[in-house]
Z-matrix of the N, CA and C atoms (Angstrom, degrees):
N
C 1 1.462
C 2 1.525 1 111.02
N 3 1.349 2 115.75 1 -44.35
C 4 1.461 3 119.48 2 -179.62
C 5 1.521 4 110.22 3 -63.03
N 6 1.350 5 116.95 4 -40.17
C 7 1.456 6 119.44 5 179.47
C 8 1.525 7 111.19 6 -61.23
N 9 1.338 8 117.06 7 -41.79
C 10 1.468 9 119.97 8 178.66
C 11 1.521 10 111.06 9 -63.83
N 12 1.347 11 116.51 10 -42.77
C 13 1.463 12 120.26 11 179.52
C 14 1.524 13 110.14 12 -64.38
N 15 1.337 14 117.05 13 -39.77
C 16 1.457 15 120.28 14 -179.58
C 17 1.523 16 110.42 15 -62.56
N 18 1.335 17 116.27 16 -43.26
C 19 1.460 18 119.92 17 -179.57
C 20 1.520 19 111.97 18 -63.24
N 21 1.341 20 116.03 19 -32.63
C 22 1.468 21 119.92 20 -179.87
C 23 1.520 22 111.97 21 -67.59
N 24 1.314 23 116.05 22 -22.84
C 25 1.461 24 119.20 23 -171.59
C 26 1.531 25 112.36 24 -119.34
N 27 1.322 26 116.63 25 37.55
C 28 1.455 27 120.18 26 173.27
C 29 1.528 28 109.36 27 -64.53
N 30 1.332 29 115.53 28 157.30
C 31 1.467 30 119.82 29 -175.50
C 32 1.521 31 111.73 30 -58.64
N 33 1.337 32 114.63 31 138.47
C 34 1.456 33 120.39 32 177.75
C 35 1.526 34 109.15 33 -91.73
N 36 1.335 35 115.69 34 158.39
C 37 1.462 36 119.18 35 -175.84
C 38 1.518 37 113.30 36 -125.08
N 39 1.327 38 118.16 37 16.04
C 40 1.467 39 120.61 38 -179.22
C 41 1.521 40 110.86 39 -70.84
N 42 1.333 41 115.76 40 164.57
C 43 1.464 42 120.52 41 178.78
C 44 1.510 43 110.74 42 -62.44
N 45 1.375 44 117.42 43 144.24
C 46 1.454 45 118.92 44 175.82
C 47 1.521 46 111.41 45 -65.05
N 48 1.318 47 116.02 46 140.08
C 49 1.459 48 122.72 47 177.23
C 50 1.509 49 107.17 48 -135.34
N 51 1.330 50 117.82 49 139.66
C 52 1.449 51 120.08 50 174.02
C 53 1.514 52 109.00 51 -129.66
N 54 1.324 53 115.38 52 124.11
C 55 1.462 54 120.77 53 -177.68
C 56 1.514 55 111.10 54 -90.68
N 57 1.344 56 116.46 55 153.38
C 58 1.454 57 119.93 56 167.09
C 59 1.518 58 107.40 57 -67.43
N 60 1.346 59 116.72 58 154.66
C 61 1.455 60 119.27 59 -175.94
C 62 1.518 61 110.52 60 -127.90
N 63 1.341 62 115.29 61 158.72
C 64 1.454 63 122.90 62 177.40
C 65 1.528 64 111.26 63 54.09
N 66 1.335 65 116.68 64 52.28
C 67 1.459 66 119.78 65 -173.98
C 68 1.521 67 114.14 66 -101.68
N 69 1.328 68 119.11 67 -7.85
C 70 1.454 69 119.83 68 -178.93
C 71 1.514 70 110.39 69 -145.32
N 72 1.342 71 115.03 70 166.29
C 73 1.459 72 119.77 71 -178.68
C 74 1.520 73 111.51 72 -62.05
N 75 1.324 74 117.10 73 -33.11
C 76 1.466 75 119.44 74 -178.21
C 77 1.521 76 111.87 75 -66.94
N 78 1.331 77 117.53 76 -21.42
C 79 1.457 78 120.54 77 178.77
C 80 1.523 79 112.00 78 -60.94
N 81 1.327 80 117.73 79 -22.66
C 82 1.455 81 121.07 80 -175.60
C 83 1.537 82 112.52 81 -95.71
N 84 1.304 83 116.27 82 12.73
C 85 1.459 84 119.86 83 175.49
C 86 1.525 85 109.64 84 -73.26
N 87 1.336 86 118.96 85 125.05
C 88 1.469 87 120.00 86 179.35
C 89 1.530 88 111.35 87 -65.40
N 90 1.315 89 115.93 88 143.39
C 91 1.457 90 120.26 89 176.43
C 92 1.527 91 109.77 90 -71.61
N 93 1.326 92 118.29 91 138.22
C 94 1.468 93 121.17 92 179.34
C 95 1.528 94 110.83 93 -79.21
N 96 1.317 95 115.92 94 165.58
C 97 1.464 96 120.22 95 179.89
C 98 1.531 97 111.40 96 -60.91
N 99 1.319 98 116.41 97 -31.40
C 100 1.468 99 119.92 98 179.74
C 101 1.529 100 111.92 99 -58.87
N 102 1.320 101 117.67 100 -27.87
C 103 1.464 102 121.05 101 177.67
C 104 1.523 103 110.39 102 -58.49
N 105 1.337 104 116.32 103 -40.39
C 106 1.463 105 121.42 104 -176.59
C 107 1.523 106 112.64 105 -86.60
N 108 1.326 107 117.44 106 -14.50
C 109 1.462 108 121.83 107 -177.79
C 110 1.526 109 109.99 108 -86.83
N 111 1.331 110 115.37 109 55.01
C 112 1.459 111 123.41 110 -178.22
C 113 1.522 112 108.61 111 -141.01
N 114 1.344 113 119.15 112 168.61
C 115 1.459 114 120.85 113 176.31
C 116 1.526 115 111.50 114 -56.59
N 117 1.321 116 115.66 115 142.52
C 118 1.461 117 120.80 116 -174.10
C 119 1.529 118 112.18 117 -59.87
N 120 1.340 119 117.53 118 -32.92
C 121 1.458 120 119.74 119 -178.90
C 122 1.523 121 112.86 120 -78.66
N 123 1.307 122 117.07 121 -7.48
C 124 1.462 123 121.02 122 168.94
C 125 1.526 124 110.41 123 -91.19
N 126 1.323 125 116.30 124 -39.55
C 127 1.462 126 120.65 125 -177.76
C 128 1.524 127 111.42 126 -69.17
N 129 1.336 128 117.32 127 -44.38
C 130 1.469 129 120.68 128 -171.58
C 131 1.530 130 113.41 129 -55.38
N 132 1.338 131 120.34 130 -57.97
C 133 1.470 132 118.15 131 -179.74
C 134 1.520 133 113.11 132 -66.15
N 135 1.335 134 116.26 133 -25.90
C 136 1.465 135 120.45 134 -179.65
C 137 1.525 136 111.81 135 -74.09
N 138 1.321 137 117.80 136 -13.16
C 139 1.469 138 120.77 137 176.51
C 140 1.527 139 112.31 138 -79.89
N 141 1.324 140 117.50 139 -18.08
C 142 1.460 141 119.99 140 -178.69
C 143 1.525 142 110.36 141 -65.51
N 144 1.313 143 115.49 142 127.17
C 145 1.458 144 121.76 143 -176.11
C 146 1.515 145 113.85 144 93.19
N 147 1.320 146 117.29 145 -12.67
C 148 1.473 147 120.54 146 175.98
C 149 1.529 148 108.67 147 -75.98
N 150 1.320 149 116.15 148 162.42
C 151 1.466 150 120.66 149 -174.75
C 152 1.526 151 110.17 150 -119.78
N 153 1.329 152 115.75 151 119.25
C 154 1.461 153 121.73 152 175.33
C 155 1.517 154 109.01 153 -89.22
N 156 1.322 155 116.43 154 125.87
C 157 1.464 156 122.62 155 177.91
C 158 1.519 157 108.42 156 -104.36
N 159 1.322 158 115.43 157 129.77
C 160 1.469 159 121.64 158 175.63
C 161 1.519 160 108.09 159 -120.85
N 162 1.335 161 116.59 160 111.65
C 163 1.462 162 121.89 161 179.18
C 164 1.523 163 109.96 162 -91.02
N 165 1.332 164 116.35 163 134.80
C 166 1.462 165 121.95 164 177.27
C 167 1.526 166 108.66 165 -137.21
N 168 1.337 167 118.13 166 165.15
C 169 1.468 168 120.35 167 175.56
C 170 1.524 169 112.80 168 -58.83
N 171 1.346 170 116.78 169 -25.76
C 172 1.464 171 120.72 170 179.58
C 173 1.525 172 112.68 171 -83.99
N 174 1.315 173 116.65 172 -8.95
C 175 1.457 174 120.89 173 -178.72
C 176 1.514 175 110.92 174 127.67
N 177 1.330 176 117.16 175 168.62
C 178 1.464 177 120.81 176 -179.13
C 179 1.526 178 112.37 177 -85.42
N 180 1.316 179 114.95 178 152.39
C 181 1.462 180 122.38 179 168.14
C 182 1.525 181 106.60 180 -127.34
N 183 1.326 182 116.50 181 134.75
C 184 1.457 183 121.19 182 -179.09
C 185 1.526 184 109.32 183 -122.47
N 186 1.329 185 116.12 184 135.57
C 187 1.461 186 120.94 185 -178.96
C 188 1.526 187 109.83 186 -127.55
N 189 1.318 188 115.39 187 128.80
C 190 1.471 189 121.78 188 173.50
C 191 1.521 190 107.25 189 -84.88
N 192 1.316 191 117.01 190 119.44
C 193 1.461 192 121.61 191 -173.62
C 194 1.526 193 111.17 192 -73.76
N 195 1.334 194 116.20 193 128.80
C 196 1.462 195 121.47 194 -178.31
C 197 1.523 196 113.32 195 -122.43
N 198 1.338 197 117.00 196 -10.23
C 199 1.468 198 120.06 197 -179.17
C 200 1.526 199 108.93 198 -154.00
N 201 1.325 200 116.18 199 131.77
C 202 1.464 201 121.55 200 -179.44
C 203 1.526 202 108.88 201 -143.86
N 204 1.335 203 115.72 202 166.18
C 205 1.461 204 121.70 203 173.33
C 206 1.525 205 109.46 204 -134.04
N 207 1.323 206 116.40 205 139.96
C 208 1.463 207 122.09 206 179.53
C 209 1.524 208 110.55 207 -96.74
N 210 1.336 209 115.85 208 139.30
C 211 1.466 210 122.65 209 176.52
C 212 1.527 211 108.07 210 -130.80
N 213 1.348 212 115.10 211 123.22
C 214 1.464 213 121.09 212 -167.73
C 215 1.526 214 113.92 213 -99.63
N 216 1.312 215 117.50 214 42.29
C 217 1.454 216 122.04 215 169.96
C 218 1.513 217 114.89 216 60.55
N 219 1.327 218 116.57 217 -138.93
C 220 1.463 219 121.88 218 -173.80
C 221 1.526 220 112.96 219 -69.97
N 222 1.321 221 118.32 220 -11.06
C 223 1.463 222 121.93 221 177.15
C 224 1.521 223 112.46 222 -90.99
N 225 1.320 224 117.54 223 -1.63
C 226 1.464 225 122.58 224 -171.41
C 227 1.530 226 110.53 225 -120.38
N 228 1.348 227 118.52 226 111.24
C 229 1.464 228 120.47 227 179.68
C 230 1.526 229 114.01 228 -60.33
N 231 1.333 230 117.59 229 -18.62
C 232 1.455 231 120.46 230 179.38
C 233 1.513 232 114.26 231 -86.45
N 234 1.333 233 116.95 232 -5.75
C 235 1.468 234 121.17 233 -174.99
C 236 1.519 235 112.26 234 -88.77
N 237 1.326 236 116.13 235 147.38
C 238 1.463 237 121.31 236 172.99
C 239 1.526 238 111.14 237 -61.80
N 240 1.325 239 117.24 238 -21.93
C 241 1.468 240 121.83 239 -177.04
C 242 1.527 241 113.24 240 -92.42
N 243 1.319 242 117.79 241 2.42
C 244 1.464 243 121.70 242 -172.53
C 245 1.526 244 112.80 243 -56.19
N 246 1.318 245 117.43 244 -40.58
C 247 1.468 246 120.89 245 -177.15
C 248 1.528 247 112.82 246 -95.06
N 249 1.313 248 116.76 247 14.01
C 250 1.449 249 119.72 248 175.59
C 251 1.514 250 113.68 249 104.99
N 252 1.293 251 114.71 250 -178.12
C 253 1.462 252 122.34 251 -174.37
C 254 1.526 253 111.50 252 -76.40
N 255 1.326 254 116.01 253 136.53
C 256 1.459 255 123.51 254 174.37
C 257 1.523 256 107.92 255 -136.22
N 258 1.332 257 115.76 256 174.04
C 259 1.463 258 118.93 257 177.00
C 260 1.526 259 110.66 258 -61.71
N 261 1.329 260 116.48 259 -34.84
C 262 1.461 261 120.48 260 -177.19
C 263 1.524 262 111.98 261 -68.96
N 264 1.335 263 117.09 262 -43.44
C 265 1.467 264 119.83 263 -172.31
C 266 1.525 265 113.92 264 -102.71
N 267 1.330 266 117.72 265 12.54
C 268 1.473 267 121.41 266 -173.61
C 269 1.526 268 113.04 267 -54.40
N 270 1.325 269 117.18 268 -35.77
C 271 1.469 270 120.33 269 -178.39
C 272 1.527 271 111.21 270 -60.84
N 273 1.333 272 117.12 271 -32.66
C 274 1.462 273 120.15 272 -179.27
C 275 1.526 274 111.98 273 -62.44
N 276 1.325 275 117.27 274 -28.66
C 277 1.463 276 121.46 275 -178.51
C 278 1.537 277 112.11 276 -87.48
N 279 1.309 278 116.58 277 -2.22
C 280 1.455 279 121.07 278 -179.11
C 281 1.516 280 112.29 279 -86.68
N 282 1.327 281 116.76 280 -165.31
C 283 1.467 282 120.37 281 -178.12
C 284 1.526 283 111.98 282 -67.71
N 285 1.328 284 117.23 283 152.21
C 286 1.468 285 120.39 284 179.36
C 287 1.523 286 111.33 285 -68.45
N 288 1.346 287 113.95 286 162.92
C 289 1.458 288 119.11 287 177.92
C 290 1.506 289 113.79 288 83.13
N 291 1.337 290 117.18 289 31.16
C 292 1.456 291 122.11 290 176.63
C 293 1.527 292 109.54 291 -128.57
N 294 1.327 293 115.99 292 161.57
C 295 1.456 294 121.90 293 179.69
C 296 1.521 295 110.25 294 -90.00
N 297 1.318 296 116.16 295 131.11
C 298 1.463 297 122.12 296 169.95
C 299 1.521 298 106.41 297 -109.68
N 300 1.324 299 116.27 298 111.12
C 301 1.465 300 121.95 299 -176.87
C 302 1.522 301 108.62 300 -113.97
N 303 1.320 302 116.39 301 129.00
C 304 1.467 303 119.79 302 178.54
C 305 1.528 304 110.54 303 -129.53
N 306 1.323 305 114.41 304 160.96
C 307 1.463 306 123.31 305 -178.07
C 308 1.521 307 107.39 306 -108.11
N 309 1.318 308 117.94 307 132.46
C 310 1.456 309 120.54 308 -174.87
C 311 1.521 310 111.90 309 -135.89
N 312 1.312 311 116.04 310 151.30
C 313 1.460 312 123.73 311 179.50
C 314 1.522 313 113.14 312 55.08
N 315 1.316 314 116.67 313 21.25
C 316 1.454 315 120.67 314 177.03
C 317 1.515 316 115.03 315 69.25
N 318 1.347 317 117.44 316 11.80
C 319 1.470 318 118.01 317 -176.74
C 320 1.526 319 115.10 318 -151.05
N 321 1.336 320 119.53 319 -18.12
C 322 1.455 321 120.31 320 -171.77
C 323 1.525 322 111.57 321 -121.61
N 324 1.329 323 114.98 322 149.18
C 325 1.456 324 121.25 323 171.35
C 326 1.531 325 108.75 324 -107.61
N 327 1.329 326 115.94 325 148.87
C 328 1.457 327 122.72 326 175.11
C 329 1.523 328 108.16 327 -136.15
N 330 1.323 329 116.73 328 152.66
C 331 1.464 330 120.63 329 -175.99
C 332 1.525 331 111.67 330 -125.96
N 333 1.318 332 114.72 331 134.31
C 334 1.462 333 123.24 332 172.17
C 335 1.522 334 109.30 333 -113.84
N 336 1.313 335 115.97 334 156.38
C 337 1.457 336 121.93 335 169.56
C 338 1.522 337 107.58 336 -106.42
N 339 1.328 338 117.15 337 121.64
C 340 1.460 339 122.18 338 -178.22
C 341 1.526 340 109.17 339 -72.88
N 342 1.328 341 115.95 340 133.78
C 343 1.459 342 120.17 341 178.57
C 344 1.522 343 109.62 342 -139.42
N 345 1.322 344 116.90 343 -176.36
C 346 1.465 345 124.48 344 -175.51
C 347 1.534 346 109.76 345 74.75
N 348 1.326 347 117.61 346 164.57
C 349 1.464 348 120.10 347 177.48
C 350 1.530 349 111.70 348 -59.90
N 351 1.317 350 116.49 349 152.21
C 352 1.462 351 122.02 350 -179.64
C 353 1.525 352 110.53 351 -53.60
N 354 1.344 353 115.58 352 135.74
C 355 1.452 354 121.77 353 -179.26
C 356 1.510 355 113.87 354 95.80
N 357 1.330 356 117.80 355 -13.00
C 358 1.461 357 122.16 356 -177.17
C 359 1.520 358 112.39 357 -83.53
N 360 1.327 359 116.97 358 -30.31
C 361 1.475 360 123.76 359 176.02
C 362 1.519 361 113.92 360 68.80
N 363 1.326 362 117.94 361 33.38
C 364 1.449 363 120.31 362 172.74
C 365 1.520 364 110.47 363 -77.84
N 366 1.318 365 116.59 364 147.52
C 367 1.457 366 120.15 365 178.97
C 368 1.514 367 111.54 366 -150.42
N 369 1.329 368 116.39 367 149.33
C 370 1.461 369 122.42 368 177.19
C 371 1.517 370 108.15 369 -118.15
N 372 1.331 371 116.06 370 115.33
C 373 1.460 372 121.59 371 177.45
C 374 1.522 373 109.43 372 -76.30
N 375 1.321 374 116.61 373 129.73
C 376 1.465 375 121.71 374 177.16
C 377 1.518 376 107.92 375 -85.98
N 378 1.325 377 116.29 376 106.83
C 379 1.464 378 120.25 377 -172.34
C 380 1.528 379 113.47 378 -92.89
N 381 1.323 380 118.19 379 -34.33
C 382 1.466 381 118.84 380 -176.58
C 383 1.515 382 110.15 381 -164.57
N 384 1.340 383 114.66 382 161.58
C 385 1.452 384 119.45 383 178.03
C 386 1.511 385 112.29 384 -171.08
N 387 1.314 386 114.76 385 173.61
C 388 1.466 387 123.00 386 177.72
C 389 1.526 388 108.77 387 -104.84
N 390 1.322 389 116.88 388 124.12
C 391 1.459 390 120.53 389 176.36
C 392 1.525 391 108.12 390 -71.41
N 393 1.333 392 116.59 391 117.01
C 394 1.466 393 120.80 392 -176.97
C 395 1.524 394 112.29 393 -109.14
N 396 1.315 395 117.97 394 -6.91
C 397 1.468 396 122.45 395 174.22
C 398 1.522 397 107.48 396 -157.44
N 399 1.338 398 115.55 397 143.82
C 400 1.456 399 119.81 398 -179.23
C 401 1.515 400 113.57 399 79.25
N 402 1.331 401 117.19 400 27.64
C 403 1.465 402 120.67 401 -176.21
C 404 1.526 403 112.44 402 -61.48
N 405 1.323 404 117.88 403 -36.54
C 406 1.468 405 120.12 404 179.83
C 407 1.525 406 111.07 405 -63.61
N 408 1.329 407 116.53 406 -41.70
C 409 1.460 408 120.51 407 178.88
C 410 1.527 409 110.61 408 -67.95
N 411 1.331 410 116.73 409 -41.06
C 412 1.462 411 120.40 410 177.56
C 413 1.524 412 110.86 411 -62.14
N 414 1.337 413 117.00 412 -41.19
C 415 1.460 414 120.95 413 179.41
C 416 1.526 415 111.51 414 -67.11
N 417 1.302 416 117.10 415 -33.65
C 418 1.468 417 120.89 416 176.80
C 419 1.525 418 110.61 417 -64.12
N 420 1.315 419 116.33 418 -36.70
C 421 1.467 420 120.73 419 178.13
C 422 1.524 421 111.89 420 -77.74
N 423 1.337 422 116.10 421 -21.85
C 424 1.464 423 121.24 422 -178.92
C 425 1.519 424 109.69 423 -123.73
N 426 1.344 425 118.40 424 66.06
C 427 1.464 426 120.78 425 -175.41
C 428 1.528 427 113.90 426 -65.01
N 429 1.323 428 117.94 427 -18.61
C 430 1.463 429 120.21 428 179.85
C 431 1.526 430 112.58 429 -80.61
N 432 1.322 431 117.27 430 -8.37
C 433 1.460 432 120.63 431 -179.33
C 434 1.525 433 110.38 432 -66.73
N 435 1.330 434 116.68 433 133.14
C 436 1.458 435 121.47 434 -176.63
C 437 1.525 436 113.66 435 -94.32
N 438 1.326 437 116.93 436 -18.87
C 439 1.467 438 120.52 437 -178.65
C 440 1.517 439 108.38 438 -154.13
N 441 1.323 440 118.14 439 159.14
C 442 1.468 441 120.55 440 -177.46
C 443 1.525 442 113.93 441 -55.27
N 444 1.329 443 117.20 442 -36.05
C 445 1.465 444 119.97 443 -178.06
C 446 1.521 445 112.60 444 -65.54
N 447 1.338 446 117.20 445 -19.96
C 448 1.465 447 121.19 446 -179.17
C 449 1.523 448 113.24 447 -83.31
N 450 1.317 449 118.43 448 -14.87
C 451 1.463 450 120.98 449 -169.78
C 452 1.521 451 113.04 450 -56.88
N 453 1.329 452 117.14 451 -40.87
C 454 1.471 453 120.82 452 -178.38
C 455 1.522 454 110.29 453 -129.18
N 456 1.326 455 116.59 454 37.46
C 457 1.469 456 122.08 455 -177.35
C 458 1.524 457 109.39 456 -93.51
N 459 1.313 458 115.86 457 84.35
C 460 1.452 459 122.61 458 -175.43
C 461 1.515 460 109.27 459 127.74
N 462 1.337 461 118.43 460 149.43
C 463 1.469 462 120.39 461 -173.57
C 464 1.517 463 114.68 462 -63.64
N 465 1.333 464 118.00 463 -38.15
C 466 1.462 465 120.03 464 179.20
C 467 1.524 466 110.81 465 -71.84
N 468 1.324 467 117.51 466 -38.69
C 469 1.463 468 120.84 467 177.41
C 470 1.523 469 110.69 468 -64.43
N 471 1.324 470 116.32 469 -41.44
C 472 1.463 471 120.28 470 178.75
C 473 1.525 472 110.16 471 -60.32
N 474 1.325 473 116.31 472 -46.84
C 475 1.463 474 119.90 473 -179.27
C 476 1.525 475 111.29 474 -63.65
N 477 1.321 476 116.85 475 -40.53
C 478 1.463 477 120.47 476 179.29
C 479 1.526 478 110.81 477 -65.11
N 480 1.324 479 116.93 478 -45.68
C 481 1.467 480 121.20 479 -178.81
C 482 1.523 481 111.91 480 -60.78
N 483 1.335 482 116.34 481 -31.51
C 484 1.460 483 120.72 482 -178.77
C 485 1.524 484 112.88 483 -95.08
N 486 1.331 485 117.62 484 0.40
C 487 1.462 486 120.11 485 179.31
C 488 1.521 487 112.70 486 67.91
N 489 1.328 488 116.42 487 43.51
C 490 1.466 489 121.90 488 -176.81
C 491 1.518 490 110.34 489 -100.61
N 492 1.331 491 116.43 490 132.17
C 493 1.460 492 121.34 491 174.52
C 494 1.524 493 109.45 492 -144.13
N 495 1.343 494 116.34 493 -175.81
C 496 1.466 495 120.69 494 -174.09
C 497 1.526 496 113.27 495 -63.30
N 498 1.317 497 116.85 496 -21.30
C 499 1.465 498 119.13 497 178.22
C 500 1.527 499 111.36 498 -61.90
N 501 1.332 500 116.94 499 -19.41
C 502 1.465 501 121.70 500 -178.50
C 503 1.528 502 112.58 501 -95.79
N 504 1.331 503 117.29 502 1.93
C 505 1.458 504 120.34 503 176.86
C 506 1.527 505 109.69 504 -59.73
N 507 1.308 506 117.03 505 126.52
C 508 1.458 507 121.69 506 -179.41
C 509 1.512 508 114.86 507 91.86
N 510 1.337 509 118.16 508 -3.08
C 511 1.466 510 120.44 509 -179.87
C 512 1.528 511 110.56 510 -62.98
N 513 1.311 512 115.71 511 142.28
C 514 1.461 513 122.11 512 -179.79
C 515 1.527 514 109.48 513 -78.00
N 516 1.328 515 117.64 514 129.00
C 517 1.464 516 120.38 515 176.15
C 518 1.529 517 111.33 516 -101.37
N 519 1.330 518 116.69 517 4.80
C 520 1.472 519 122.07 518 176.31
C 521 1.525 520 109.42 519 -126.66
N 522 1.335 521 117.94 520 55.93
C 523 1.466 522 119.90 521 -175.40
C 524 1.524 523 111.92 522 -69.89
N 525 1.330 524 114.98 523 154.15
C 526 1.467 525 119.97 524 176.87
C 527 1.522 526 111.04 525 -65.21
N 528 1.332 527 116.19 526 -31.42
C 529 1.465 528 122.30 527 177.68
C 530 1.520 529 107.88 528 -142.36
N 531 1.348 530 118.90 529 146.78
C 532 1.461 531 120.90 530 -178.61
C 533 1.519 532 114.07 531 -52.85
N 534 1.330 533 117.37 532 -33.77
C 535 1.462 534 120.28 533 -178.11
C 536 1.523 535 112.71 534 -70.11
N 537 1.335 536 117.39 535 -12.24
C 538 1.459 537 121.13 536 -176.69
C 539 1.523 538 113.38 537 -82.28
N 540 1.319 539 118.59 538 -10.95
C 541 1.462 540 121.55 539 -176.30
C 542 1.520 541 110.19 540 -155.73
N 543 1.347 542 117.58 541 152.03
C 544 1.465 543 120.11 542 175.39
C 545 1.520 544 113.01 543 -78.47
N 546 1.336 545 117.81 544 -1.90
C 547 1.464 546 121.75 545 -177.84
C 548 1.524 547 111.83 546 -127.23
N 549 1.323 548 114.58 547 153.62
C 550 1.455 549 122.73 548 161.81
C 551 1.526 550 106.44 549 -160.72
N 552 1.309 551 115.65 550 155.46
C 553 1.462 552 121.03 551 179.15
C 554 1.519 553 107.88 552 -115.57
N 555 1.327 554 115.85 553 121.78
C 556 1.459 555 121.55 554 -177.46
C 557 1.526 556 110.91 555 -91.13
N 558 1.318 557 115.25 556 153.91
C 559 1.461 558 121.02 557 179.68
C 560 1.520 559 111.58 558 -55.56
N 561 1.343 560 117.21 559 -39.35
C 562 1.455 561 120.50 560 179.02
C 563 1.518 562 111.30 561 59.50
N 564 1.329 563 116.12 562 -148.08
C 565 1.457 564 122.36 563 173.83
C 566 1.520 565 107.08 564 -124.42
N 567 1.322 566 118.63 565 99.00
C 568 1.467 567 120.49 566 -176.83
C 569 1.521 568 111.87 567 -54.05
N 570 1.315 569 115.85 568 142.06
C 571 1.458 570 120.59 569 179.28
C 572 1.522 571 110.47 570 -61.93
N 573 1.322 572 116.08 571 141.26
C 574 1.458 573 120.80 572 174.25
C 575 1.527 574 109.35 573 -60.88
N 576 1.333 575 118.80 574 136.30
C 577 1.467 576 119.98 575 178.70
C 578 1.523 577 113.05 576 -52.77
N 579 1.325 578 116.84 577 -33.38
C 580 1.451 579 119.89 578 179.68
C 581 1.513 580 114.15 579 -70.42
N 582 1.333 581 116.98 580 -15.21
C 583 1.463 582 121.14 581 -179.77
C 584 1.517 583 112.67 582 -93.28
N 585 1.323 584 117.16 583 -10.63
C 586 1.466 585 120.85 584 -174.49
C 587 1.524 586 110.33 585 -87.25
N 588 1.325 587 116.03 586 130.99
C 589 1.457 588 122.89 587 174.75
C 590 1.523 589 108.83 588 -117.61
N 591 1.325 590 116.95 589 160.19
C 592 1.453 591 120.19 590 174.82
C 593 1.520 592 110.19 591 -144.12
N 594 1.324 593 115.12 592 157.03
C 595 1.455 594 121.34 593 -178.59
C 596 1.514 595 109.46 594 -170.85
N 597 1.342 596 117.90 595 -171.97
C 598 1.463 597 121.17 596 -178.83
C 599 1.525 598 111.92 597 -60.96
N 600 1.310 599 115.28 598 151.53
C 601 1.459 600 120.76 599 179.50
C 602 1.525 601 110.80 600 -76.34
N 603 1.303 602 115.53 601 145.87
C 604 1.459 603 121.74 602 -178.28
C 605 1.523 604 111.03 603 -67.91
N 606 1.337 605 116.14 604 127.35
C 607 1.460 606 121.16 605 172.39
C 608 1.505 607 116.42 606 73.17
N 609 1.333 608 118.63 607 6.68
C 610 1.466 609 121.14 608 -179.42
C 611 1.525 610 108.98 609 -91.90
N 612 1.331 611 116.77 610 126.62
C 613 1.457 612 121.51 611 179.61
C 614 1.511 613 111.66 612 -113.41
N 615 1.331 614 116.06 613 -170.14
C 616 1.452 615 121.31 614 176.07
C 617 1.515 616 112.89 615 65.90
N 618 1.337 617 115.59 616 -149.20
C 619 1.457 618 121.12 617 -175.22
C 620 1.529 619 112.67 618 -65.29
N 621 1.319 620 117.24 619 -23.80
C 622 1.458 621 119.96 620 -178.57
C 623 1.511 622 114.26 621 -87.08
N 624 1.342 623 117.27 622 -1.38
C 625 1.460 624 120.39 623 -173.55
C 626 1.525 625 113.17 624 -66.59
N 627 1.324 626 117.17 625 -31.00
C 628 1.464 627 119.94 626 -173.04
C 629 1.524 628 113.90 627 -82.95
N 630 1.313 629 117.73 628 -13.97
C 631 1.466 630 119.04 629 -176.16
C 632 1.532 631 110.74 630 -68.76
N 633 1.319 632 118.83 631 122.29
C 634 1.470 633 121.80 632 -177.79
C 635 1.526 634 111.76 633 -84.45
N 636 1.314 635 115.58 634 63.31
C 637 1.458 636 121.12 635 -170.46
C 638 1.525 637 113.53 636 -109.11
N 639 1.290 638 116.10 637 20.03
C 640 1.471 639 121.00 638 168.42
C 641 1.524 640 106.12 639 -97.07
N 642 1.326 641 116.20 640 130.14
C 643 1.469 642 122.03 641 -177.55
C 644 1.525 643 109.23 642 -123.70
N 645 1.317 644 116.38 643 138.26
C 646 1.463 645 119.48 644 -180.00
C 647 1.526 646 110.68 645 -150.01
N 648 1.334 647 114.58 646 162.57
C 649 1.466 648 121.16 647 176.48
C 650 1.522 649 107.94 648 -88.31
N 651 1.305 650 116.27 649 115.53
C 652 1.461 651 121.22 650 -174.91
C 653 1.523 652 111.20 651 -61.73
N 654 1.318 653 115.61 652 133.97
C 655 1.454 654 121.25 653 176.83
C 656 1.506 655 115.41 654 82.54
N 657 1.325 656 118.04 655 -2.96
C 658 1.467 657 119.41 656 179.82
C 659 1.531 658 109.85 657 -77.41
N 660 1.330 659 118.21 658 128.83
C 661 1.470 660 120.96 659 -175.16
C 662 1.523 661 114.81 660 -68.69
N 663 1.330 662 117.74 661 -12.35
C 664 1.463 663 119.30 662 -178.55
C 665 1.530 664 112.82 663 -88.26
N 666 1.323 665 118.11 664 -9.61
C 667 1.466 666 120.95 665 -178.99
C 668 1.527 667 109.74 666 -65.85
N 669 1.321 668 116.90 667 137.63
C 670 1.462 669 121.22 668 -176.08
C 671 1.526 670 111.24 669 -80.39
N 672 1.338 671 117.68 670 153.86
C 673 1.467 672 120.53 671 177.58
C 674 1.530 673 110.68 672 -65.77
N 675 1.319 674 116.44 673 142.64
C 676 1.462 675 120.12 674 177.94
C 677 1.523 676 109.97 675 -78.02
N 678 1.329 677 115.06 676 135.66
C 679 1.470 678 121.00 677 175.63
C 680 1.520 679 108.54 678 -130.81
N 681 1.319 680 115.87 679 123.60
C 682 1.456 681 120.03 680 177.82
C 683 1.523 682 110.14 681 -72.09
N 684 1.326 683 116.00 682 163.01
C 685 1.462 684 121.14 683 178.45
C 686 1.518 685 110.06 684 -64.35
N 687 1.328 686 116.45 685 134.02
C 688 1.463 687 122.45 686 176.82
C 689 1.522 688 108.17 687 -119.20
N 690 1.343 689 118.61 688 107.06
C 691 1.470 690 120.30 689 -179.44
C 692 1.521 691 111.49 690 -57.54
N 693 1.317 692 116.11 691 139.45
C 694 1.459 693 120.56 692 177.96
C 695 1.521 694 110.36 693 -76.13
N 696 1.302 695 115.16 694 136.83
C 697 1.460 696 119.69 695 178.41
C 698 1.522 697 110.63 696 -83.54
N 699 1.306 698 115.08 697 135.20
C 700 1.458 699 119.25 698 176.86
C 701 1.519 700 110.18 699 -82.10
N 702 1.310 701 115.48 700 139.39
C 703 1.465 702 119.74 701 179.89
C 704 1.522 703 110.92 702 -100.58
């Protein structure tokens, strides 16, 4: 199954295209849960150009997603869910349309959007995006950022800019009303298929290294640099 999915998503070679975003009232329509209740390799590229809204007491921050990675649950050696359900990854096995937030390297948080039918444990890592609202608040959280494109350029930077931590693990991103959750995902302006590229996932080694399940908008300045897996040396 993984081999068939990989073949479906070989790198595209069309000319780069970048669309204007947030241009009409319909762009702010929240995505329904059914959007996430699909195979992870369908959801991941379809998230490019969508807008994640994070509401906080200090105000909202909105990010247009420009780079994501797909993780295919227990069938994917690169996934946190590969060896089954644990206390840490339990949210991934739950219903689609929720946030899976984890802590890594003892200092950073990263956020996935759970997709696929319940029990499948598919997830899409949010790797990078363009802050389209709340830039001052995002910059306050990321004082080391040198330019706007850096604010959410990388999964840990994105989480920091949006004020995301483990307390938000399991939060619903498809709430019945905005007040019911700190998150929602807006329709935005989906990336043109010709603008979407894919390749190996950043930092994934072993059997999962070859899967070209990182998706990004070609030519977008907010996309993070690709880094191959570097095995840790034992001392």
